[in-house]
N, C-alpha and C positions, 0 to 999 in steps of 0.2 A: 923420328921412328914411330912415335905414337900416332901421328897423323897418317903415316903410311899404313900402319896396322889397321886403323879405322877404315881407311879407303879400301884396302884389300878385303876387309870383312864385308863391307857393303857391296863392293863389286862382285865378290864371290857369291853372295846371296842372290844378286840380280842374275848372274850367270846360271845358277842352279834353277832359277825360276823358268828358264827356257825349257827345261825338262819337266818341271813340276810348277806350273804357273801359280798354284796356291802359295808358293813360297814368297811371291811378291807381296801378298797380303801380310805375311809375317815380317817381311823386310820393312814395309811401311810402319808397322807397329813398333819395330825395333828403333827405327829412325825417329818416330814421333815421340817416344819416351826418352831415349838417351840423348837425342839431339847431337849426333857426332859432328855435324857441320859447325857447331859452336865450340866443340872440344878441339877439333883440328884447326889448323891455321893456313893451310895451302890447298891441298887437293880436295878435301871434303868441304872446305869453305867456298871453293871456287864454283863447284857444280851444284845445281839445284836438286840435290839427291832426294829431298823429301817430295818434291813435286814429281820427279821421275818415278819414284816408287808408288806414289799415289795414283798416277795415271796407269802404270803397269798393273797394279792390283785390279783395277776395273777392266783393263784390257784382257788380262788373264782369265777373269771370270766370264767375260763375254765369249771368248773363243774356245774355252775348254770345259766349262762346267755345264751339266745338264740343267735345263730351266724348267723341266716338267714339274718338279716338286717345289718350285719357288713359291713362297707364301708371303704376302705383305700383311703384317700383323698390326694389331691395335697400337702397340707401343711405337712401332715404326711410323705409323700415321701421326701419333702425337709428336714425335721428333720432327716429322716433315712439316706439320702445322707450326711448331715452334720455330723452325728454320724460316718459314715464310713470314711469320710474325716479326721475328728479329729483323728481317729485311725491311718490313714495313716501318718499324720504329726507327730504322736507320734513315728513313726519308725525312723524319721530323726531329732528328737528334739535336739536342741543345748544343753539343760540341761535335760537329760533323767530322772534323779532322781526326780527333782521337777515337771517335766512334768507328770511323772507317778502318782505322788501324786495328782495333779489336775485332771487327767483323772479318778482317783478313784471315784470322786463324779460327774464329768461332764457326764459320760456315763449313770449313773443311772438317773440323771435328764432328759436327752434326751430320754432315753428309756421309762420312765414313762410318759413323755409328749406325746410320740407316742401312748402309750397304753391307756391313760386316756379317749380319746374320744370314744373308744370301749365300755366303761362301762356307759357312760352318754347318755342313750337312751330315757330318759323321762324328763319331766319338773321337777319332784320331785328330781331326781338324780342331775340334773344341779343346782337346787336351793340349795340342801344339800351341794354340793361341794363348791358353792360360800359362803354359810353360814359358813362352817368349815374354809375356808380360811380367811374370814373376822374376825370371832371370835378368831381364833388362833393368827393371827397377832394382833388383837385387844387386846389380853391379854398383849402382849409386849408393845403395844402403850399406853394402859391405864396406866400401871405401869410407863412408861417413862413420860407420860403426867402429872401424879400426882407429880412426882419428879420435873418436870419443874415448875409446878404451885406453888410449895412450896419452890422454890429457889434452887433446886438441879441440875440445868442444867449447860451447859457450854461445849465448844468444847473439846471433849475427856474426859469430866468429868461426863457425864450422864450415870451412871452405870445401866445396864439392868439386866435381869435374870442371864446372864452369862458374865464373863469377857473374852469375845472372840470377837475379831474384825474381824469377818467373817460372811458370809451368811447374813441373815437379821439383825443380831446384829451389823453390821458395821453402823456407824452413818449416812452417806449419803445414804446408801441403805435403812435403815429404814425410813428416811425422804421421799425418793422417793416412797416406798411402801405405806407409810401412806397416802400420797396425792393421789396415784393411786387408792386406794380402796374406796375413798369417793364416786365415782359414783355408785359402787356396793352396798355400804351401803344405799344410797338413793333408789336404785332399790328395795332392800329388804324391805324397809319401805313402798313401794307403791304396790309391787306385790308379796311379800312373802306369803307363805301359811303354812310353818312350824311354824312360829310365826306370828299370824294374825297382820296386821298393825294397831293395836289400839294405844291408847295414851301411854301405857307402852313401847311398842316396839319402837315407834317414839321418846320418851324421851331418851331411852337408845341410839338409833341411833344418835340423835343429840349431845348427850354428847360424843359419840365415835368420831364423826366428829370433835368436839371441841378438843379432845385429839389428833387427827390426825394433826390438824393445829398447835398444840403446839410442835410437834416433830421437825420441822425445827428450832424452837426457842430454844428448849432444847438442841439439838445437835449442834446448830449454823452452820448447814450445808448450805452453799450458794446454793447448788443444790436444796435444799428444797424450797427456796424462788422462784427460777425459776419455779419449778414444780407447786407451788401454783398459780403463775401468769398465767402459761399455762392453768391450769384447770379452772381458773376464766374466761379466754377468751373463752375456749371451751364451757362452760356451757351457754354462751350467745345464742348459737344456739337453745337450747331447752327450755329456760325459756319463759313463756308467757308474763310477764311484765318486759321487759328489762330495762326500766328506773328505776323502783323500785329496780330491782336487782342491778344495778350499784350504785344507791344511798345507798342501804343497805351495799354493799361491801365496798364502800368508808367510810361509817360511822363506820363500824366495824374496818377497818384499822386504822382510826384516833383514835378510842377509845383504840386500843391496844398499840399505841405508848408509852404512859406514863409507861406502865408495862414492856416494854422490857428492859433488862439489857444493860448497857453501852458497855459491851463486844460484844453484838450482833450487835450494831451499828458499832463498829469498824471492826468487821469481814465482815459485809455486805458492808462496804465502799470499801473493796478491790475489789469488782466486777467492779468498774469503774477505777481501777488503776492497770491494768494487768502488765505493765512494771516495776512498783516499788514493786510488790508483788512477792516474791521469789517462792512461791508455784505455782502461775499461770505461771510465766516465765519458771519454770522448766517443767511444763506440755507442754508448747508450744515447748520447745526444744526436749522433748521426742517425740512429734508428728512429728516434722521435721525429727528426727532420724528414726522413724518408717517408714516414707515414703521412705527415702533413703534405709532402710533395705529391704523394699518390692521390691525395684528396683533390688537389688542384689539377693534377694530370693523371687521371686514372688509367690511361692507355700507355703510360710510361714516357720517359724522356730520352730514350735511346741509350746506347752504350756510353758508359762513363758519365752518366748524368750527375753522379756524386760531386763532380767538379763545381756544381752550382751551389753547394751548401756553404753556409757561413753562420756561425752562432757563437754565443758567449755563455758561460755558466760559471758558477762559484763552486770551488772545491775545497774541502778541509785539508789542511796541511799541518803535519806535526813537526815541531822543532824543539830542540833542547835549549833551555835557558836557565842558567844558575842551578843546574842539577835537576830541573823539573821539565816535564814535557808540556809544551804549550801548543794548543790547537788553535789555529787561525785559518781564516778563509781567504782565498785569493781568487781573482777573476781570471778565467782562462778563455782566450779567444782562438777559435779554429776556423779554417775554411778549406774547402777542397779536400776533405778527409774521406778516404775510401770507406765502403760499407762495412767491411770486416764481417760479413755474413752473407751467405749465398741467398738466403730467404729475402733479405732486404735488397740485395743486388738485383734479384729478379723483379721485386716490387718497384724499385726505383727506375730500372732500365726498361722493363717490359710491361710495367703496370700490373693490374689485377689479372688480366687475361694470361700474361706470361707466367705469373706466379702460379696460377691454377694449372696451366699446362705442365709446368716443371714439377709441381707436387704430384699431379696425376701420373706423370711418367714414373716416378719413384714408388708411389704407393701401389700402383698396378703391378709393378715388378715384385714388390715384397709379397703381395698376395699370390701372384703366380708361382713364385719360388716355394711358398708355403704349401700350395696345392700339390706341387710336384713332390715335395718332401713327404707329404702324408700319403699320396697315392702310391709311391714307389718304395717306401721304407720297409715294407713287409714282403717284397718280392723275393722269390727263392732262386730263380735262375741265375747262373753265373754272370751272364752279361747284363743283368738288371740290378747290379749291386752298387753301381757308381752314380746313378742319376740323382737319387735322394741326397747323398752326401754333397754332391756338387751344388745342388740347389740350396742346401743349407749354408755352404761356404759362401756362395754368391749373395745370399740373403744377409748373412752376417757382415760381409764386406760393405754392402749397401747401407746397412744401418750405421756402421762405424763412420762411413762417409757422411751420412746425414747429420750425425752428431758433430763431427769436425766441421761440416759446412756451416753450422750455426754461428761459427766464430771466424770465418774467413770467406772471402769472395771467390769461390771456386765452383760456381754453378755450371760452368761449361768446361770443367777440367777434362782434358782429352783422355786421361787414364781412366777416369770414372765412366766416361761415355763408352770406352772400350768394354768395360765391365758390363754396362747395360746391353751392348751388342751381344756379349756372351750369354747373358741372361735370356735375351730374346731367342737366340739360337737354341738354347737348351729347351725352352718352352715349346718352340716349334717342333723340335726333334721328338720330344716326349708326346706331344699331341698327335704327331704322325703315327708313332708306335701304338698309342692307345686307340686311335681310329682303326688301324689295321687289325688290332686285337678284337675290337668290337665287331668289325666286318666278318672276321673268321668265326666268331662266336655265333653271330646271327646266321651265317651260312650253315654251320653245324646244326643249329637248332631247326632250321628249315628242312635240312636233310633228314633229321630224326623224325620230324612230324610227317614228312612224306613217306618215310619207311613204315611208320606206325599205321598210316592210313591205307597203304597199298599192300603191306605185308611183304614187300620186296626191298632188298637193300638198295640204297641210292647209288647211282652211278658216280664214280669218282670224277 
């Protein structure tokens, strides 16, 4: 029954796209995030629905959208250069088989991120994209939140729609995405037009935010706790009553403590004991190895170059003996350990050029969103109230991702690349309106000067 429901949902969205081709873009986003072909076991699994939606999204834009206002922006150029560079490193990859497997989904995520801004030319389209992203990720988050609430969580034990530790279904990735979308959820409750921001919409949104905050608890992902702390600090910038906000956040934190499982406390306690935690110690050793690797291969070793690492180190271990705690050191040998950091993932796989491109992609985005926020926050017209808050929400989501990415290898995470596409679209949209406003102002000024010189009113 579930398989049939998923198939009919996808099939229905594809049919609706015959009338409104932009819906094919939303269909691909839905499939890319949820992966219904992995949830189902017959109809959705048999057909290449992701590829079909991917091709239809491009076809719909080619045959139905106006191209006159299409702009190729700086960040799209960075994405295109990064795509080409990843293909170059693929040619000299140390592990060509696994590298080719990763390339199989990376190129598609990068290409769609480049393409997406071309389709998001109106407020409604940008809102619909944000809504589909939030609701599709929300389906996973709500399910995981309910399991957490009723005692089904735990590190590696929070079962989601699929038993697949990849993409958004990886526990730390889901925790990062869950926290990152909270600003977008809040924006939709205040400025959404698809679902009017009434009490029903706001109730659902606040419950979704509650579920988002449960994900770091259910997954026991330490990264999720850092992401929550980051978002809490960021939101201080935009709240009107900061003291009330701080007191409310502190009260909620204290109220939640009795409901947290003991295993959560134990796992979070390792944040302050890096040297005695094997997972954290291994990560640091991998990062040191990656820096040395980049010195030897500054252009990168291609996808999955981490498989070449091998190292040994000594780690202090505490054990109880005759009622006393004895600290002893033991040697740990590891090999083929993943980067567990997007920064080192880019450095090891794409070298210094790839890391520079990736950092530039995000830093330029943060600057652009800040400029939009400052330029549009004091506008007074009714249709100019949503741009600055959306820029702020996308900026916060990006910063949360960059914090989470420091401790997990999600440099090419498709959901985040969709967020980047949305950022590019908003920046292009606002530049277009600003340019039109400047042109009108200059035209009015020329008319006023002509009238003053001739003493006759200018012709309309």
